[in-house]
N, C-alpha and C positions, 0 to 999 in steps of 0.2 A: 411450367410452374414448379417451384421448389418450396417445401415447407421447412422453415428453420425454427428449431426449438432451442431455447436458452435456459431450460430448467425451470423449476418451480411447479407447484401443482396446477397452476392455471394453464401451463403449456401442454400438459398430458392429454386432455380431451382432444385437442387439435391434432396432436401427433397420432392418437388412436384413430381419429377420423380420416387422417391422410394415409394410414397404413394400406398398402397395396394399390393406392390410387395415384399418389404423387411421391416423387423421391424426397427423402428427408435428410437434412443435415443437422447434427446436434452440436451446439457450442457448450463446452464445459470449462468454466473459469477456474474451478478449485482443484486441489490435488485429490480430493475425495468427492466423486460425483454424488449428487442427491438422488433420491428414489426415482423422480420423474425422468431424469436423463438415463438412469440405469435401465429403466423399463423401455423407454423409447429407443434406446441404443440398439435394442434387438432388431428393430426394423429400419434403422437409419442406414443410408447409403454410406455416409461418412460421419466421423465424429472429430470435430476440431477441438483439441484439448490444449490447455495451457501448460500442463506438467506431465512429464513422462510417467510420474508416479500414479496418475489416474488410469493408465492403460489397463492394468490388471483388474480394475473394478468393473469393467464392461464384459458382457458375455462373448463379444467378438472383438478381441483386442486388435486384430489386424485392421479393423476399420478406423482405428484411432490414428490421427495425424497431428503431430505436435506443431501448433501454429503460434502459440502465445495468445495473449488476451489483448484485444484492441484498446488503444489509448487515444485520447483526444489529440488532434493535430497540434494544438497550442502547447502541449507538453513537449513536443518534439522540436518546436521552433521558439525557444526561449533564449533571451539574452540576459546574462547575469547582471551586467552593469545597469541595464534599464530596469530590471527587477529590483535591484538594490535602491535605485533612485525612487521608484514608485512606492517602495515600502519604507522609505526614509532610513535606510540602513547604511552602515559604513562598509566600504570596500576593503578596509584594513583589518577587519575582525572576522573571526570564524563564526558562522551562523548555525544555530541549532533550531530545527523546526520540530515542534511538538504538537501533536494533534491526536484525537481519539475517534475520528469519524465525524460525520455531519451533526450527530446528536450529542457529541462529546462523550467523555468517559470520566466519571468522577474520580476513580482511583488514580488515573493518570494525571488528571488536573491537580489533585492534592499532592501527589508526589512531586510534580513539576514545580509547583509554587513553593513547596517545602525546601527546595534546593536554594531558594533565594538567599537566605542568611549565609549559606556556604559560599556563594559565588558573588556576593555583593561588592567585593573589592577586586573582582576580575575585570580588567579593562581591555581584554583581548578577545572577548566573546560577546555575542548578542543573540537574543532568543526571540523567536516568533512562536507564540503559544496560542493555538486556536482551540478554544474551550468547548465549542458547540453552543448554540443559542440558549439552550436550557440551563447550561452550567455557567454562563458568563457572569451573572451577578454574584453568585456564590464564590466563584474563583476570584473575582475582582476584590471582594471583601477579604478573602484570605491574603491576597497579595498586599492589600493596603496595610494589613497588620505588620508586614515585614518592611515596607518601604519607609524607613526612617533612618536618620543618621547618614553616614558616609555611603554613597551609592556610586559605583562606577560602571556596573553592568547595565547594558541596554536590554530592557525586558519589554517586549511589545505584545500586549494581550489583545486578542480579537475574538469576537463571538463566532465569526465565520469569515472566510475569505472566498469570495465567488471565483476569482481568478487564481485558483490554487497553484497553477503553473508558475505564477510569479514567486510564490513561496518556495517551490521546488528549485527554481533558478537561483534564488538567493542562498539556498541551504547548502551546508557542507555535511550535515548529519541529520538524519530523520529519527524521531522517536514517535512510534505510533502503533496502531493495530496492524493486523496482517490479512486484511480483506483482499480479495482477488484484484480489484481495480487499483487499490493503493499500491500493491506490490508490482503490478504491471507498469504503473506510472513511474514509480521511483527507480525501477530497474531500467526503464527506457531512458530516464534522466541520468543514470549511473550514480545513484546516491546510496551510500552506506546507511545502515539502519540498525536501531535497537528496537526490536519488535516485541510488543506486549499483546499476544493473541487474545481475542475476545473469548472468554472461557465457556460461553454458552452457545457458541456456533454449532450448527448441526454436525454431528460426527467429529466434533473438535477439529473441523477442517482448517481453521485459522492457524492452529498450532502446526498442523501438517504442512500448510503453505509456508509458514515461517521456517520450518525445518529444512525445506528445500533451499532457501536462501542461506541459511546458516551453513549447510553442507557445502554450498558454493563459495563460502568465504565472504559473502556480501552482508551478513547480518549477525547480530547477537540476539539472543532470546531471553526475556525476563517474563516469568509467569505472572499472571494477574494477581494471584494470591500472595505473591512474594514481593510485589513492588512497594518500595518506600523511597523516601527522598535520598537517604544515604546510599542505597544500592543503585538508584538511578544515576546519581552523580558519579559514583565509582565507574559505572559502565561508560558514561559519557566521557569522563576525563581520560579513561584508558584509550579512547579513540581520538577525540577532538584535538588533543595536544600532541599527538604523535603522527607526524606527517607521513611517514612510511606506511603506517597501518591504515591511515585514512585513504591514501592513494591506492593501496592494495585492495581494500574493500570496495572502493569506488570502481576500480577496474573489474573486479569480480561481479559487481552489480550490473555494470554495463554489458558484460559478457552474458549474464543471465537474462537480460532484457531482449524483447523481440519487438522492436519498433515498427516492423512491417507486418504485424499480425493482421491488421484490418484488410490489407491488400491480399494476403495469403488466403484468408477466409473467404473473401469475395471470389477469388479464383476457384476455390473448392465448390462454392455454391453454383458458379457458372458451369463447372465441370459436371456437377450432378444434374443440372438442367439439360445438358446436351446429350447425356447418355440415354 
């Protein structure tokens, strides 16, 4: 038997109970490990980490093996043409995907909708904007205020998309938070990003996650307290209309991704069980 810990306070009692009785493997998704994983890492046989930057936060850094963060298989097996068709999008336009996590992010939603008057005559882009269920009505009302007169841009507003991999497949550029799962999925898909880290994440780990991708050349960062419509559009237009930069960032994102993370972690768990 092997005990696998994925962090969070709920995992720590189990890891403490397993100490000295069963081999332990820790999975660390973020660049800055939380307290539970840092404590449990003292007794773990192996620590599977997403980022090299997390190694120095553990008492025994030699235990850390960089595996990446597992992603859903659907993210790895996506067809762009089918996704465009399912989402009623054009294959002839650049697609921007904007989202702030499953619950939404009001500041991102407001900034995104606020670019509408700027882009209303753009006929070469289309936007998928996932607001989060709690923010959908508010964001729809804001958008309705702008949707009058000559409109050429395709703006698709959703409260939630269950099959998010369809949106990834259709997208040319991501605007969103910098949670571990989001970054694992967009790098597996090779998508460039404008990241707006959640400012209240523990130890500011979203900013640190985002910084890893920025250093790799796969992302730009905008701080939450700085985001506004003008700045957001400036960042988007600096990427989406420049093919060379879009391709360079896409390749950097793909290079940063670890699509085989799940398989590598499974191997480590089996290794721990055999020893």
